[in-house]
N, C-alpha and C positions, 0 to 999 in steps of 0.2 A: 615749539618743535618744527623747526624748518625742515627737518629731514623726512618729516612725515606729510609734507605737501602733496596733495593729490594732482597737482598740474602734470599732465602726461608728458613724458620726455619726447624727443623727436623719434619719429617712427623709424624703426630698424627693420632689416632683412632678417628672416628666420635663420638664426645661426645654427639651428639643428638639421636644416633641410639638407637632403643627400643629392648629389648630382649622379644621374644614373650612370654616366660614363665611369665615374669613380668607383661606384659600389658594384657594377655588374661586368663592365667590359674588362677592366684591368685590376680593380681592387686596390685602391689607395687608402691606407691606414695611416692615421696620425699617431705618432709615438708620444710618450709622456714628455719628452723634451720638446715636442712641437714639430719635429722634422717629419718627413714622409718618405716611404718607399713604394715602389711599384713591383708588383710580381708578375712576370711575364715570360715565362720560360716553357719549353716544350714538355718537360717531365713534371706532372702535376704533384708527384709525390716527393720532389726535392725542393726544399725551400731555399732560396738564395740568400747568402749572407748580406747584411746591411751594417751600416755603421752602429745601429741599436741593437741589432739581433745576434750579434756574435760573428765568428768567422768561420763556422763550420756548417755543413749541410744536415739537416735532419731527415732521415729517410723513414718512410712509412711503408710497411708491407701490406699493400693493398690485398693481395691474395689471402693472407692470414687473417686479416681484420674482417674480410667478408666472406669467409669460408662457411659453408653450411653446417649447422649442428646436425648430429644424427636425427634422422626422422623428419627433417625439414627440407629435404632436397628438392621435393616438388614445387616449393614456394619460390625457387631460384630459377625455374624454367617457364617461360611464357612464350607461347607461339605468336610470331608476328606482333612483338612488343614495339610500339612506336616511341616508347619512353626509354631513358637511359638506364633505369634501374627496375629489378624485379621486386615484387612484395617482400621476397625473402632477403634481399640485400638491404632494404629499408628496415626490416626487423632487427638487423644487426646493430642498429643504433642503439636498441634498448635490450633488455633481458640478457644480460645486464647492460647497464649503461656503458657505451664504448666511445671514448673520444678518438680512439683509432679508427673505428668505423666512421665516425663523423668527418675525420681528416681524409680518409680514404674516398669518401663521397664527394670531396671537394668543399666541405663546410656548407654554409647556408647558400652560398651563391652557386656552387655546383649542384646541390639538391634541387633549387628552384629551376636551373637550366635543365636538368634531367627530368623534372616533372613537367617541364613546359608551363610553368606557372611564373609569378612574379610576387615578391615579398612585399611589395607596396600596393599594387592594384589587384592582386589576386588572380583567379581565373576569369576568363572572359565569359560573360553571360551567353554569347553566341556560339560557343564551343559546342560541335557535335562530334564528328570523328576528327581525329588528330591529322592535319593534312602533311605534317613533315616528321621524319623520323630523326631522333637524336641518339647518338651512340654513347656508350659509357665514357669513352676517351674524350668526345667533344664536351660532355658535361663537366667533367672534373678539371679540364685544362683552364687555367687562369686566364688565357689570352683567347678563349672562345668568345664569340660575339653572342648577343642575347638570343637572337633567332636567325642565324646566318642563312644567306640564300643557298650555300653550298651543301647543307644537310640533305641527306637522302630523303626522298619523299616516301611516305607510307605506301605500301604496295596494294593495300586493300582497304576500301571503305566499308564501314560497318553500320550502315543505316543512317537516318537523319535525326535519330534521338539525340536529346541533349547529353553530353559527355559520354556517347556510347563507348568509345575506346577506353576512357578512363574507368568507367564501371567495369568493363570487360577484363581489364588487366588487375585492377586493384580492389574490385568488389565494391559493394554498397555498405554503408555504415548500419548495417542491421545483422543480427545473428540469426541464423536459420533457426526456425521453430523446432522445439524439441520433438524428436520423432514420435508421432503418436503411437499408442498401443493398438495394433490391429484388432478388429472386431474378433476375429477367430481366436486371438491370445486372450482377450478378455472373457470370451466364452469358456475357453479352457481353464482359465483361473477360477471362474465361477463354478464350473463343474468339479474342480480338485477338492471341493469341500468334502470332508471325510464322510459327513451324514449322507450327502447326496450319493456318494460312491456306494456306500452300504445300501442305499435304498435301491440304486441301479442294480446292483448284484442281485438283491432279492427280487427285484421285478423281472430280471433276466431269468432267474431260476423258475420264477412262477410262469414266465412265458414259455420256458421249456416244458414244464410239467403240463401247461395248457395244451400245447401241441401234441404232447404225447397222449393225453386224454382224448383229443381230436382225432389223431390218426393211428394211435396205437392200441385203442381199446374198442371193442365192438359196441356199436349203439343200435338200438332197434330201429327200424325204418321210421322216418319222419322225426327222429330226434337227433340232436347235435349238441356237442359240447362247446360252450361259450367260456371256459375257464380262461382261455389264452387272451380274451379281450381285455381283462383287468391288466395283465402284464404289459400289453401294448399301450393302454391308456396312461399307465404310470410313467412309462418311458417318454410318451409324447408330452405329458404334463411336466415332466422334469426339464425336457428340451425348452418348453415354452417358457418356464420359470428361469432357467439359464439364460435364454436369450433376452428376455425383458430386462433382467438384471444387468446383462452385458450392454445392452443398448443404453441404459440409463448411465452406466459408467462410461461409455464411449461419448455421450452427450456432455456428461460433467467435464470430461478432459478437454473437449472442444471448447466449452464455455470458458474454462480457466486458461487455456492458451491465448484465447482473445483478450482475455483481461490482462494477461502479462504483456502482450504487445501493446496495449494501450497504456499500460503502467510506464513502460519504457519511453513513451512518446513524450517530446518536449520540443522547445524551440531554442535556437541558438543565433548568434550574431556573426555574420561572415562579411569579408569584404571581396566583391566580384566586380570587375571593370571599374575599379577605383571607387565604388560606392558600397556603402554599408546595407546589407540585407538581413531580415529576419527569416530564417528557413528552418524547416523541420529537421531534428537531429538525424533522421534517417536518410536526408538528402545530403548530408556532408560527404565530400570527396576528397581524395588525396589530392593535394596541390592547392586546396582551399586555405584562405588566410582568416584565421578565426579570432575573434574578440575574447578576452577573458576579464573578468571583473570579480571582486570578492563574493563568494557564495556559490560560484559556478562549479559543477562537477565536469571535469574535462572530458570531452566526449570521444577524443581519439588521440593517438600518439602524434607527436611532432617536435619540431625545433623552434625554440623561442626566438622571436625576431626582434622585438624592442618592447619597451614599456617602462613603467615606474614601479620599483620595489616589489616585484611579484614574488609571492611566497606561496608555496603549495604544501598541503597535507598529503603525503604520499604513502601513509601508513596503510591504507587499504590495499596498495599495490605492491609496495616493497617492504613493509614491516618497519620502515624508518618512522619513528614517532615524532622527531623533530621537524619543525618547519624547514622547508628547503627553499633557499634563496636562489632564484633563477638569474643566470647571466646571459645577456644577449648573445647570440650565436657568433656575430662578427667579432665581438670582443674576445670569445673563446678562441676563435680561429686565430686571431692576432697573437694571443699568448702561445698557441702551439707552434706557430711559424716563427715566433721569436725565441723559442726554447725556454720561455719563462715558466714560472710555477703554475701549474693548473689545479692546485688544491683548492676545493671550494668552488670550482667553476662547473656550473651545470646548466647546459642550454637545453636539456631534454624535458619534454613535457609528456607525462604518462597519463593515459586515459584511465579514468576512475579515480584519479586524484582530485582534491578540492582546493580551490583557490582561497587562501585565507586572507592575503592582503594584496594590495597593488592593482595595477591594471596592466594590460598588454595584449600583443598578439602573437600567434604562432603559425608556422607553416605545417599543415596537416601531412603526416608521411604514411600513416597506416590507420585503416578503418576496419570496423566490423570484425570478422574472425581473424584478421591479421593484426589486430591491435593487442596490446598487452592486456587490457581488461577483457577483450573478446576472448582471448585465448584461456584466461582464467575462468571466465564464466562457461565456456564450452565444457571444460574439463571437470567442474564441479556442479554440474546441473543436478538437481534432486527434486523429488516430488514435493508437492505442497504439503507442508506440515499440518497435522490435524489441529483444529482450534480446541480451546478448552471445553466447548460445549460438546463438541464431537468426541472428545476424550471421555467426558462425563457419562455420555450416552453409551459409548462402547462398554463402560464398566457396568452400566445399568443393564445393558444387553446380556452381558455375561451372567449377572445375577438373576435375571428373568430366565435365561436359558437353562440355568442350573436346577431352577424350580420345575421347568418343563421336563428336563431329562430325568429328574427324580420321579415325577409322575408316570413318565413313559417306562421307566425301568420297573417301577413298581407294578405297573399294568403288565408288563411283559411277564415278570415272574409269577404274578397271580395266574394269569391265563396259561402259563407254562405249567405250573403245578396242577391246574384243572386239567390241561391236555395230558399230562403224564398219568394223572390219576384216573382218566377214562379210558386209557389205553388197553386194560384187561377186558373192558366191556365193548370196546369199539370194534365193530365188525367190518369197518371200511377197508377198502384196498390200500396197500402200502402207498401207492401214488397219492390217494386221496389224504391219507394221513400226513404225507409229506406236504401235500398243499395246505391242509389246516395249519401245519406249523409255520409254513412261509407266511400264511395270512396274519398270524399272530406277530411274526417279526416285521412285516410290512406295517401293520397298523402302529406298532410301537415306534418304528423309525419315523413314520409319517408324523406321528405326535411330536416326535423331536424336531422334525423340519418346521412344523408349525409353531413350536415353542420358542425356537431360536428366532429372535426378533432382528434379522439382518436388515429389516427396513429402518430401524433407529438411525444408524449412521447415514443411510441414505436420505432420510428426511431432512437432516440438518444440512446436508451437502446440497440437496436440491433447493432448500430455502436460501442458502448462501448464494448459490449460483443465480437463482431468480432475482434475489434482492441486488446483488452486485451489478446485474445488467441493467436492471431498471434504475438503480441509483446513478449509474453513468449517464442515463438519459437526463437525469435530473442534477447533473453537475457535480456528482460526488464520484471520484475515481478511488476505489477501495484498492489499496496497495497490500494491506495485510488483513486476511479474512477475519481473524479474531476480532479486529476493531469493530467489524459490523455487528456483531452480537454484543460486544462490551458496550457500544454506544447506546444500546437499548435501555441500559441501567445507569446511564450517567445522571449525577445528581447536581453537578455543577459545571458551568461553561465558563472558561476565562477567555475573552475574545478581545483581539486587537480592535482599535478603533479605524485606522486608515485602511480603506479598501474593503474591509469587512462590514463595518457598520455604516461606513461612508462609500461613496461612489468611486473614490480615488481618481476622480476628474478634476485635477486642482487647477485653479485660476487665481492669480494674484488680483485681489479686488481693493486693497487698501495698502497705503504705506506712508511712512514719515520719514524724510530725509532732511535733517537740519530744521530749518523753519517752515519747509514746505511739506505739504502732504496731499494725499488723494484718496477717494473712497468711491465706493459704488453708488449708484443713483439710489435715492431713498434712504440714505443713511442719516443718523440722528444729526450729525455735524453739518448745519446748512452752509458753513463756510468751506467746507471740503470741495476741492475741484474733482473733476473726473480724471482718470488716468491720461487721457489724451491732452486735456487742458495742461495738466501738470507737467507732462513730458515736453509739450511744445515750448514751456518756459525755461527749460534747462538749457545751459549752454552745452556745446559739444563736448567740452573738456569733462563736464559733469556727467554726461551720458557715457562717455568713455570709461570714467571711473567705476560707475556702477556695473557696465558691461564687463570690465575686467574682473570685477569681484565676483560675478555669478558665472562667467564663462570659463575662467582658468580654474577656479576651485570647484571642479565639477567632474564627475565621472560619466555623465551622459554624453551622448554623441549624435550627429546627425545621421539619418538612415532612412531606409524605405520600409514602412510597415503597411501590410495589406494594399500594396501598390501605391501608397501615398507618402510624400515626405512628412518626416516626423522626428522630433527628438526622441531618442530611445535611452531609457535608463530610469532613475528614481522619479517618481511622480513630482515630487517636491522640486527637484532640480530642473525637470522639464517644464514646469510652470514658471520658474525664474527665467529659463531660457527663452521661453515663448514671449514673456514681457519684454525681455531685451530685444528680440527680433521685431515684435510688433510695434513697439513704442519707442525704443532707444536706439534705433538705427543700425543693430547688428545685422550685417549682410550674411556672413558665414562664420560659423563657429569654429570651423577648421582654420580659417584665415586669421581670426582672433588669436587662436592658440599658437599658430605658427609665427605671429609677431612677438610673442613673448617667450623667454627662455626660461622654462619651468627647472628648478633646481631640486625641489623636493615636494613629493605628494604625501600628505598626512591623511589616511583613510579615516572615515567616521569613526569617533570613539563613542561608544554608547554610555560610558560612565560620565564623560564631559559633555556629551549631547552637541558635539560639534566636529567639523572636519576643517582641514586647512591645506594650503598650498603656498610654496614659497617661489617667487619669481625674481630674476635678476633686472633691476631697473635699466631701461634702454639707454640712459645716459651714463650708466656704468658707476653711479654715485653710490650704490649699495643695493640692498635687497628688500623686498616686501612680502611680508607674510599676510596672506588673506585667509580670514577665517569666517565661516558661517555655521549657524547652528540655532539652538534654542535661545530666543532673544533675551529672557529674563536672566539666564545664566550668563550670557556673553556681556550683558551690561555690567555685571559684576567684575569683570576683568578690565573694564575701561576706566581711565581717568581723564580721558579727553574726548572731544567730539569734533567732527568735521562739519563745516558750513558748506553745504552742497552748491551754493550759488558762488561763492568766491574760492572755495577749495582750500580754505585756510583751516587751521586747527587751533582750538582754544580749550581751557580746562573745562572739564564736566563738573559743574557745581552741583551741590545737593538738590537745588530746585531743578536744575535740569534732569537729574536722575529721577526725582519724584515725577516729573512731567512725563518722562519716557516710560516709567513704570506704569503711570495712568493710562497712556496709549496702549501699551501692551495689554493691560487689563481689559480695556474697552474692546479691543480686538477679540480677546479670548472669550469675552462675554457674549460676543456675536458669533460664537462657534468657529472662528477663523484660528487657523494654525500660524503661529508668529515666528518668523525666521529673522534672526538678526545678522548683519553685515558688518564686521569690524576688520581692522588691519593694524599693521605696525611696520615702520621701516627701520632696518637695521644696517649699520656701516658695513658689516661683514656677516658671513654665513659660513659655518655655525657660529652664533653669537658667543661672546666671550664665556659667559656664566651659564650657558644652556647644558642641560643633561643630555649626553649622547647615549643612544642605544646601540644596537648591533650595527657594525660596519659604519659608525660614525654618523648616523642619522640622528637628528635632533628629536627629542621627545616632545610632542606637542604640549603636554601639560606644563613643561618647564618654561615655556616662553608665553604662556597665557596670563600676562600681566602688563599694565601700563599700555593697554591698546587704546585705539582710537575708534569711537563709535560712529560708524557711517550712515546707517539707518536700519528701519526694520519694516518688514512688509507683512500683510495678513493674507493668508492663502485660504481661499474657500474650498471646502470639501464637503458637499452637501450629503446629509444622511440619505442612504438608499431608500428608495420607496418600498414599503413593505417590511422594513426592519422593525419599526415599533410594534407592528402586528406580531411578527415572528417572536420578539422578545416576550410579548404578553402571552403567547401561546406556550413558549418553553417555561415561563413561571407558572402557568396554569397546569402544566404537566409535572409540577414539583422539581423542576430544575432552576437552580439559582444561577443568574447570568450576571458575571462580573466584567467590568471593562479594564483592560490592562494596557496602558497607552504611554508613550514617550511624551506626549504633549504636557503642558502645565496644567495646574489643577483647575484652573478657571475654564479654559477651553474644554477640559475633559468633563467637567460638571455640566457645562452647557449641552455638550453632545450626549451625555449619559441621560440627562434628563429629557432631551428630545426623544430619545430612544426608548424611554420608559425603563432604563436600568437603575437610574438613581431615584430614589423616593425619600426614605427617611433613614437611609443608612449612613455609613462612614465613608468619607473620601480621604485618603492617605497618599502621600508622595512615597516613591520608592526608597529614598534614603531613610525616611522616618520609620517605614515599615522594617526595613533590614536592621535598624538599630534595636529593635524590640527583641526581648528575650523569647524563647520558643513559647512559654506559658503565657506571655502578654500577646504574642501573635494569635495564639489559639483562641484567646478571650475576645480578640477583635474580629477574627475571621467571620463568625456568623452574621455580622452586620456590615462587613466590608463590602462595599459595592463598586467602588472605584479606586484603582491604584494608578496615580499619575507619575509623570516623570520617572517611570520605572525603566530600569535596565533588564536586559535578558536574565541576568542573575537573580533580580528581584522576582521575575516571573517563575524562575525554577523554584525559588524558595517557597513561594506562594503555593504552587502545585504540590510540592513535598509536604508542606503543613496540611493542606486540605486532605490529601491522601492518608496522612497519618491520624486525621480525624475520621476516617472511614468513608470519605467521599470517593465516588467514582468520577473522576476529573477529565474533562475534555478541554483541549487548549488549542488556540489558533497561533500560528507564527509564521513570519515570512522571511526573516533574516537569517544569516548564517549563525549568529549568535543565539537564536532561538532554539537551535537544535537540542541543547541540553533539557529545555522545558519541555519540548515535544517528546524527547525520549522518556522523561520522567512521568508524563501524563499517562493516564489509561489510555485514552485515545488522542493523538496528535493530528491536528488539521493544518495542513500547509495550504499557501495560496498558489493556484495554477498560473495566475497571470503575473503578479508581482513578486511571487516568492523566489528565493533563490534555490538552486538545485540541492544544496546541502540541507536546506529545511525540507524540501520534498523527500529526500532520502531519509530523514529522521522521522517523518510523519507516518501515520497509518492510513490517512485518507487526504486526498488532494481536492480542494474546492476549486472546481475548473472556472467558477466565475467569480470567486472571491467574496461571496455573498453570504452574510449570516444566516439568511433565510434557508441556505442549502444545508446548514448545520442541523436546522429543524427537520430537514428531509431525512438525513442520516439517523436522527433520533427515531423517527418514526418508522423507518426500515429496520432499524436495529430491534425495536420493540416487535415488530412484525416477525422477524426472524425467531425470536424467542417464543412468541405466540404460536407460530406455525409448528414449531417442534413439539410444543406442549399439546397442541390440538391433536396432532398425530400420535403422540404417546398415549394420550387419553383414550383415543379410538383403539390403538393396538393392543393395549393392556386388556381392554374389555373383550376383545375378540379372543385373546390368548387364554384368558381365564374361562371363557364360555366354551370355546372349542375344545380345550384340553380335558375339562370337567365333563362335558357332554360326551365326548368319546370314551373317557374312562369309565364313567358310570354305565353307559349303555353296553359296553363290551363285557364288563364284569356281570351284568345282569343276563346277557344274552346266553342262551343254551349254546348257540353255535359259536360263541366268543367273538362275535362280529360287532363293532360299534355301529351305530345308527348312521355315522359319517363314513364312507368308504375312503380309502387312500386317496383315491382320485379327487373325490369331493374335498377332502382336506387340503390337497394341493391347490385346488382352485380357490378355497378360502384363504390360503397362504398367498396366493397371487394377489387376492383383493386387498388384503391387510397390509402387505409389505409394499408392493409397487404401486397399485392404483391409488390407494389411500394416501400415500406420500406424495404422489403427484397432485392429488386433489386438495389436500389440506395444508401443503407446505408452500402454495402458491397464491394465497390470499393477499391482495395488495392492501396496504394500510389505509385507514381513513383517519380524519382529523380527530375522531373520537378516541382514537388510541392514546391521544395526549390528555385525555380527561382523568387520567389516574397518575398516581405518584410511581416513581420508579421503584423496582424490586431491590432489596438490600443484596449486597455481593453474595452472600452466603445463602440466599433464600433456596429452600429445597427445590428440586426439579419438578416434583410432583406436589402440588398444593392440596390443601384440605379440600378445596371445592373440586379439584379434579378427582381426588379419591372418592369423594362423594358421588360424583357422576359415574366413575368406573364401577363402584360397587353397586350403585343402584341399577345401572343398565345391566350388569352381569346377572343380578339376581332376577331382573325381569325376563331376560333372554333365556336363562336357565329354567325358570319356572315354565315359560311358555313352550319350549321344546320338550321338556321332561314330561309335562302334561299331555302333549301330543304323543309322545312316544308310549307313555304307560297307559293313559285313558283314552287316547284318540280313537281306538277301535271300538269302545263302548259308546263314546260321544257320536261318532259317525256310523254306528251300526255296522262295522266290519266284521267279517267272519275270521276269527284269529287263525283257523285252519287253512284259510284260502291264502296261498303264498302271493297271488296276483294282488289281492286287496292289501296285504301286509306290506308288499312292495311299494304300493301307492301311498301308504301311510308313511313309510320311510322317506320317499320322495317329498311328501308335504313337509316333513320335519326339515329336510335339507333345504327346500325351497324357502320355507319360513325363516330359516335361520340366516340365509343369504340375504334376503330381503330386509331382514333386521339390520344387518350391516349397512345396507344401502341406506336406509332411513337414519341410522344412527351417525352416518357421516355428516348429515344435516345437523344433527344435534351437537356434534364436536366443532362445528364452526364457531361456537361460542365457548369462552372459559369462564364468564361471569354467570351470574344468576339472573340475567335478562332473558326474556322469552322469545325475541324475535330472531329466530335462527336463519331467516331468509335475507337478513339485511345485507345488501351489497353482494348477493350471490351472482347477479348478472354481470358484475365486473370481473368475475373470475371465470374466463373461458376454459381454463383447465379443469375446473370443478365440474362445470356443466358437461364438458366432453367426456370426462371420466365417468359421470353418472350415466350418460347415455350408453357409453361402451358397456359398463357392468350391467345395466338392465338389458341390453340387447343380448350380451353373452349369456346371462342367466336364462332368458327365455330360450335362446337357442338350445342350451344344455338340456333344459328340461323337455324340449319338444323332440330333439334329435340325439340327446345323449345316449339313450338306451342302455344297453349292456356295458358300454364303455364307462359310464359314470354310476352303473348299478342303479338306475332308476327306470320308472314307468310313466308313460305319458298320462297327465292328469287332465280333468275336465274344466269347464268354466267355473262352476261352483267351487270346486277345490282351489283353484287359483285365487277366487275371490277371498276364500278364508285364509290363504297364505298371506296375501297382501294386506288384508284389513288387519289380521291379528299382528302382522309385523309392524304396520304403521301405528299401532297403538304405544310403540316405544316413544313417539314424539310427545303425546300428552303425558306419558309417564315421566319423561324427562322434565315437564313443567312441574310435576308433583315433587320430583327429586330437587329441583331448584329452589322450591318453596321450603324444603326441609332446612332448618336452622343449621348454619356452619358450625357454630359452637357446640351445639348438641351432638352433632355428627363427630366433631373432634373429640368429645369426652367419651363416646362410645367406642370410637376407633382406637384410642388409647388403651382402653380396657380390654377390648377383644384383640387387639394387634399384638400384645405381648407374647402370647404363645406362638403366634406365627413368626415373630422375630427370633425366639428362641429356636424354633424348628428350623428356620434358614441358617442360623449360626451353626447348628449341628450339621446341617447337610453340607454347608461350605466346607467345615472342617474334615467331614467324611470324604467329600470330592477330592480335596486337597491330598489327604493321605493315600486315597485310591490312585489318583493321578501320579504320584510320586513312585508308586510301586513300578510303573511302566516307563518312567523317565530315566535315561542314562545321565547320571549326574556328571557335571563337568568338574575339572580339577582333580582328576585321578591322577595316580602316581605317574602315569604315562605322560600326562600333560598337566604338571602341577601349577602351571601359570594361568590356566583357563579356569578362573574362578568366577562364578557368576555373582556379581556384586549385589546383595540384596538392597532393597530401597524400601523405606517406610515413609509414607506420606501421611501427616496428620493435620486434618482440618475439620471445622465443625460441619457435621453432617455429610462428610466426604468419605470415600472408600479408603480403607487402610489396608496397605498390602506390605508383605515382608518377603522379599526374595521371589521364590516361586510359589509362596503361599497363596491361597486363594482369599479375595476380598472380603472383609467384614465390615458391615456398616456400623459406624458408631460415633460418639461425640467426643471431644476433648475440650480442654480449657483455653486453647490458643485462639488468638484472633486471626492470625494469618497462617496459611499452609506452611508446614516445615517439611523439608526433605532431608532425610538422612541417608548418605551413601556410605556404605561400609566397604572399602577397598583393601585388597590385600596383595599388593604387589610385592614380589620377592619376600613373602612371609613377614612383612611389616604392616600390620593392619592400621588404617588411618580412618578417621570418621570426619566427614565433611557435613556441615549442617548450613542450609540456606534455603532461600526462596525458590521454589521450583520454576518460577517464571524468569528469575534472573540469574539462576545458576548457583552453584555452591559458593560459600564464602568463608 
C-alpha cells in the first residue's frame, strides 16, 4: 500500500495561520467561492455589498439591540470606564442569546478591541491600570486600528494592582458570600420559641410579684423578701441559653460559608501574553482567552473564538437538552454580513454549561455576578438542606419532646389539683397564692424546656462542621454534607486505577516499533536498548512519523504550571509528548501542529478505547487518520504493519500478531499501561463508505479497519506509597475494595495484586460483565475484585447492581462519562487534580490529592460523625430521663409542691446537656481503631441495644442516688428536717451531686462499645477538655456564689467530698453495666418495652388530635386550592407520618423507604410513589 507510506512530505507553511492585519485591522474573509472582500467603511452597522453578499445593505439597530432590560440600568453606567463596553452591554449578548447584540458590538473583533484584549494572545500579564481609553465607536468600527495612538488616554490611574481597571469595571469571577444572618437575628430566632416565651412571661410575672413582696408588703426590721431573685435568675438563664445557642448557629453558618467558597474553588487554563497558564477560577477576568476541553464546566460567559467540533450541554443554563454545536465567532459574523442563513449558528459560550466534545478557546465577556450562571445562583440561593441523619434526629427529638411534655402536663395538673384542693385551708395572702401558682407553672414549663432536646440537631451539625473542616485538611473536600455521614456506612469501594491507586506520574519506559524496541534498565530482556540508544538509531523521518502520531492526535498543550514549563492535559498524553520532546527532537508542540492541517478531531471513545485525528497530507496526495488507544484492541483493527526503519508497509501476519500480543502482555505483566499507535491513509475525506454523523463528520468506529500498526509503548504509573496499607485497612474495616479500570486485564491484575485488591477473586472485562443477566451479575458480584477494560457504563451498571444487593457504595471517577456512576453511587468521589469539572459536579466528595488513602480518611470521619451523634444521644437521653423523673417525683412528694431542682437549676442542666455536651462529644477525632469494626447496615436503628443498656443503667443509678439523698439524706447526715437551712443544704447537695454525675457521665459516653478505657484519646480532643473545665468551674462558682438566685446554700468541704465521690461512682457503675450481657438486656427490654411503646403511641395520637383542634385547616372554601398534601413515609424502623398527623414508630415489610404524595390540584387527586431521595416517580 504505497498510499500508506510514512515518508513525510515536504514541509509546508501553516495554512490555518491568521495574518493579524487581515483579522483585526480590516477583517478579510474568504467566501466559499474563494474570493475575498474587505469591509472598511465609517458606519459599522452597515455592511457593504460585495459580489458574494448580495447588492443591499443590512442595517442593525444598535440602540435597540443594546437597550437595557428593566431593572438592569445600573449595569450600563460605569464611571470613568476606559473600555468601550459596560457590563450591561456585554450581558445583552446572552439572556437570551442575541446575534443582533453580537453584531452591534462589532463581532469578535469589535469585542476584543473594546475589551483591550487579543483573541490570539489574550490579556497582557503586565497589565495594571489601562493606559488608553477606547470608545464604543472606535471599538465597533471595522477600520479601527488594534491599539491606535489617537485613542484618548484614561484620565485616572487606579493603583498598581494587576488588572485594577478591569476588575473595577467588570468585577471578579466570584459571587459575594451569602449575607450572613446577624447575631441579634439568630438570638431573636432562638428566643421566638413558644416554650421560651411562655417561660419568660411566667418569669416576668414572678419578678413583678417578687418586687411587690419586696416593696409593697411590710416586713419586720432585719427581714427582707428575696422572691424577686428567682424571676431575675430565670430571665438571665434564658438569655444565657439563647445567647449560647445563637453563637453556635452563628459559628455553624460561618463554617459552611467557608466550605462553600472552597467547594467552588478550581483551576482553569487561560492564554495571557501568548502563553498558556493555569490559574484559579476566581482570578478569571473579562478579556481573558480561556481553553475548553471535554469535561470542563464553563466558568464565565463569552464568545467562541475557534476550535474543533465544540459541543456543549447547556441544559443547566437554558433548559435545552440537546448538545449545542458551537460556531466560531468570525464565521458567524461573516454569515451576518453576507445576509446568509444564521440558523444553527451559535458563537455564545454560557457559564455553567458543560463541554461534551471537542476543544476550543473563547473570549470571556462576563464574570461573577454579571455572568448568566452568577445571576441564576444569586437569585436561587437557599439554605443548606438538612442531611438524612439530621432529619432522623429531628423526628426523634419530636418523639422525646412529646414524652417530656406529657410528663410536664401530668405534673402541672397534679400540682394544680393539689393547689386548688388546698385553697379552702390556705391562709396565705393572695399575692403568696399567686406566687405559688406561678411556681407550679414555671416548674412545668421548665421541665418542657429540659425535655425538648434541641441539642440533637445541633450535635449532628457540629459534628459535620467539625468533620468537614478537618477532612479538608486531609485532602477531602465535602461538597454534599450527607455524604460525610453516608460514607461511614460504606460497604464497598469501586476505585479507579490511574491516579487513585497509582501516582498518575506517567513515563514511557518501554516500546516496540517494527523490529526495534527499548526498555528501562533492569528489564528481563537483555537485548532491549535504553530509550536514548533506541532514539539515536532512528532516522529523522522515523522520528517525525512518531511525533506526528502523538502530537496531532492529542488534546494536551504546552503551558506554565506552578511557574514551570509543562505539558498540560491527560497524563497519558503528556507522557507521550514528553517522550517526543526529550528523545525524538520535538522542539515545539504548537509548531508541529501549525505545520499540519487538521481536518477532523475525534474525541476519546470510551467504548472503542481510542481517539483519532485526521490531517491533510502536506503533498496534497490525500488524508491520514491517526489513532491511538488500547493497544490490544487497536491491534485487532490492523492488517498491516509499518517498518520504522524504512517507513514501508507490509502485511501483518499471524506470527506478527502473536509476537505483538506477547509484547503487549509482557508490558502489562510489568504493570505498564500499553498504548498503541496506528494509522491509515485515505485518498479523500470523508472516505467513500464511511458513516457520517452530525454535520457530515465521519464516525470513528466506521473507519477502524484495515489500519497500519505503527508501534506500542509501555507507560509506567507506579502504585502510590501507602495504597496497599490503605486497602488492607479498608478490608479490615469490612469494606470490599474493587478496582474498575480501562486498562487490559493483565495490567489490571498486576496492579490489583500489588495493591492487595486481587487475592483469589474474579477478574472480568467490562464487555463480558455487561453481557451477563442481572441474576448472573448478582451471582458473580460477591467475588468480583477487578473489572478491566470497563467503560463508564459498565461502572454505572456495577454500582446499580451492588446497591440492589443492599450495599452502600462509594465510587471514584475522573471523567465526564463517569458522572452517571458517580450520581448512582451512595457517595461519589471525584479527582481534584485530574478530574473534569463535570465529574466534580456529579460527586459528593472531591479527593484533592487523587489518593486512595484519602478515601480511607473519609471512611474514618464518616464513622466518627455517626459515633459522635450517638455518644451525644446516649448522654442526653440519660439526662432527660433522670432530670424529668427527679423533678416530677420530688414535686409531687413535696408539701410545698416544689421539685428538688429549681427552675434555674434545671436551666443550667439544660445548658449542660444541650450545648456543652454537644461541643464535647461531637468533636472527638477518629482513630485507626474505628476501622476495626464492620459497617452498620443501612437501616440500623439510631439507638443501639448497647446504647439503651447504658442509658437505662445510668438513669437507674442517678435516680437511685438522688432520690436516696433526697428522701434519706437527712437521716444519713443527721439533719433536722425542721431546720430550713439544713434542708436547703441537703437540696444543694442533691443538685450538686446530680450535676457532677453528668460531668463524670460525659466520660462514660466517650465509648459506645463495651470496652472499659473511657480516657483513651481524651488528650487529643481539646474541645472536650476545655468544656469539662468550663463545666467544673461554672458548677463550683454556682455553688459558692449562686445563693438565692439558684436557690442553694453554701456547703462545706465534707459535703463537697460526698457529692463528688458519690457522683464519681457512676464510672465504676458503667463498668458493671458494660459487663451485663447484651443479649440478656435485649430480651428484658423487649419484654418491658412493650407497655412503653403502647403508651407512646397512645400519647402520640392524643397529641395529634389535641393539636389539630387549634390548627386552622388549609383548603377551606375561601381557599380551595391550598390543600396540604399528606405524605406517608414507610421504611423499616423509621417514623411514619401522614399529613399533619403525628409520627408513629413502626416496622413494615419494605426494603427501601417509600414516599406517597397525595396531591389534589383542581379536585383531581393523584398519587405519586417514589424513593424520597430521588423524588416521585
